[in-house]
C-alpha positions as CSV (number, residue, x, y, z in Angstrom):
1,M,-39.3,42.6,-4.7
2,K,-42.7,41.6,-3.2
3,F,-42.8,37.9,-2.1
4,P,-45.7,35.9,-3.4
5,S,-48.5,34.6,-1.4
6,S,-48.5,30.9,-1.5
7,L,-51.9,31.0,-3.2
8,L,-50.3,32.6,-6.3
9,F,-47.5,29.8,-6.3
10,L,-50.5,27.3,-6.5
11,L,-52.5,29.1,-9.2
12,I,-49.8,28.2,-11.8
13,L,-49.7,24.6,-10.3
14,L,-53.4,23.7,-10.2
15,P,-54.0,23.8,-13.8
16,I,-50.9,21.7,-14.3
17,Y,-51.1,19.4,-11.5
18,S,-54.9,18.8,-10.7
19,F,-55.0,17.6,-7.2
20,A,-58.3,15.9,-7.8
21,D,-56.9,14.0,-10.7
22,N,-53.6,12.7,-9.4
23,G,-54.6,12.1,-5.9
24,L,-51.9,14.2,-4.3
25,L,-53.8,14.8,-1.1
26,D,-55.8,11.3,-0.6
27,N,-54.9,9.0,1.9
28,S,-51.9,7.3,0.0
29,N,-48.4,7.7,1.0
30,P,-47.7,11.5,0.9
31,C,-44.0,10.7,0.1
32,V,-44.8,9.2,-3.3
33,S,-46.2,11.1,-6.2
34,N,-49.3,9.6,-8.0
35,D,-48.7,11.8,-11.0
36,P,-46.0,10.6,-13.5
37,E,-45.3,14.2,-14.5
38,M,-44.3,15.1,-11.0
39,G,-41.6,13.7,-8.9
40,D,-42.1,12.5,-5.2
41,S,-40.6,15.4,-3.5
42,L,-42.2,18.0,-5.5
43,A,-45.8,16.3,-4.9
44,W,-44.9,16.4,-1.3
45,A,-44.0,20.1,-1.2
46,V,-46.7,21.1,-3.5
47,G,-49.3,19.0,-1.3
48,A,-48.0,20.8,1.8
49,M,-48.4,24.1,0.1
50,K,-52.0,23.2,-0.8
51,L,-52.9,22.5,2.8
52,Y,-51.3,25.7,3.9
53,D,-53.2,27.6,1.5
54,E,-56.3,25.8,2.7
55,K,-55.4,26.8,6.3
56,K,-55.0,23.4,7.4
57,F,-51.9,24.3,9.1
58,I,-51.6,21.2,11.3
59,D,-52.1,18.9,8.2
60,A,-49.7,20.9,6.4
61,I,-46.9,20.5,9.2
62,N,-47.7,16.8,9.3
63,R,-47.3,16.5,5.7
64,V,-43.8,18.2,5.8
65,N,-42.9,16.0,8.8
66,S,-44.0,12.9,7.2
67,C,-41.2,12.8,4.5
68,F,-38.8,15.4,5.8
69,N,-36.4,12.5,6.7
70,I,-36.5,11.1,3.2
71,W,-35.3,14.3,1.5
72,G,-34.3,16.9,4.2
73,P,-30.9,15.4,5.0
74,E,-29.8,15.3,1.4
75,A,-30.9,18.7,0.5
76,G,-29.2,19.9,3.6
77,Q,-25.9,18.3,2.6
78,K,-26.1,19.8,-0.7
79,Q,-26.7,23.2,0.7
80,K,-23.8,22.6,2.9
81,I,-21.5,21.8,0.0
82,I,-22.6,25.0,-1.6
83,H,-21.6,27.1,1.6
84,D,-18.4,25.2,2.1
85,K,-17.1,25.8,-1.3
86,G,-18.3,29.5,-1.3
87,K,-20.5,29.2,-4.4
88,S,-23.2,31.5,-4.9
89,C,-26.8,30.6,-5.0
90,P,-29.0,30.9,-8.1
91,K,-30.5,34.4,-8.9
92,I,-34.0,35.3,-7.8
93,G,-36.4,37.2,-10.0
94,K,-36.4,36.6,-13.9
95,V,-33.8,34.3,-14.9
96,S,-32.3,33.3,-18.4
97,S,-33.3,29.9,-19.7
98,R,-29.6,28.9,-18.6
99,E,-29.9,29.8,-14.9
100,K,-33.4,28.3,-14.8
101,R,-32.1,24.9,-15.9
102,K,-29.4,25.4,-13.0
103,I,-32.3,26.1,-10.6
104,D,-34.1,23.1,-11.7
105,K,-31.2,20.9,-11.4
106,N,-31.5,21.7,-7.7
107,Y,-35.0,20.5,-7.6
108,L,-34.3,18.6,-4.3
109,M,-33.4,21.8,-2.5
110,N,-36.0,23.7,-4.1
111,D,-38.6,21.3,-2.8
112,V,-37.2,20.8,0.7
113,S,-36.8,24.7,0.9
114,V,-40.5,25.1,0.1
115,A,-41.6,22.4,2.6
116,L,-39.7,24.1,5.1
117,W,-41.2,27.5,4.4
118,V,-44.9,25.9,4.6
119,K,-43.9,24.3,8.2
120,A,-42.5,27.6,9.3
121,R,-45.3,29.7,8.3
122,S,-47.9,27.0,9.4
123,L,-46.2,27.1,12.9
124,H,-46.2,30.7,13.1
125,E,-50.0,30.8,11.9
126,L,-50.8,28.5,14.9
127,N,-49.0,30.9,17.1
128,E,-46.4,28.2,18.0
129,I,-43.8,31.0,18.1
130,E,-40.8,29.0,19.5
131,L,-41.2,26.3,17.0
132,A,-41.7,28.5,14.3
133,K,-38.4,30.2,15.2
134,K,-36.7,26.9,14.8
135,S,-38.4,26.0,11.5
136,Y,-37.5,29.6,10.2
137,G,-33.9,28.9,11.1
138,R,-34.0,25.6,9.2
139,C,-35.6,27.4,6.1
140,V,-33.1,30.2,6.2
141,Y,-30.3,27.6,6.1
142,M,-31.5,26.4,2.6
143,T,-30.6,29.5,1.1
144,C,-30.0,28.3,-2.4
145,G,-33.5,26.9,-2.6
146,R,-35.9,28.5,-5.1
147,S,-39.6,28.5,-6.0
148,W,-41.1,29.6,-9.1
149,D,-44.0,32.1,-8.9
150,P,-46.7,32.1,-11.5
151,N,-45.9,35.9,-12.6
152,G,-42.7,34.5,-14.3
153,W,-39.8,34.8,-11.7
154,F,-38.3,32.9,-9.0
155,W,-38.3,33.7,-5.2
156,S,-36.3,32.5,-2.4
157,P,-38.2,30.8,0.7
158,A,-35.2,31.3,2.8
159,I,-35.1,35.1,2.4
160,N,-38.9,35.2,3.0
161,C,-38.4,32.9,6.1
162,A,-35.7,35.4,7.3
163,S,-38.0,38.3,6.9
164,Y,-40.8,36.6,9.2
165,A,-37.9,35.3,11.7
166,R,-36.9,38.9,12.1
167,E,-40.4,40.0,13.1
168,L,-40.2,37.3,15.9
169,V,-36.9,38.4,17.3
170,D,-37.4,42.2,17.0
């Protein structure tokens, strides 16, 4: 299964969440959504992804860093509980509506997973290899985070991060 480019990810979000209309990337607090249809953590992750797609890698990293302490620890704890209990992660690819609801319930893990993907990829693009390795490791930890692809299926930022991390260690 081919992983989506981040641009494809945004193509579905742009019509729904117009950045010009809701001020996602204005100078307001990046940890608070200006769109009543979009929660704070989603607005943060989508804003980081938009900056990544615009090749504004430093801005993308700064956006992830600016709010990570708000949502990262809780998402990490949720992921730890899943690991500790030996529960399986949601499927990737096309899923049933029931499975989609389960994925959507884990919105915080999903948003943090995407944000970590953005940070790791941005560091890699900036050739900050040692920092990228650490960020890929954090992203890989969030194994149950999922992201929606506009082609109609879910992908795993953790699996994608693992493939890039392997390239750096081989």
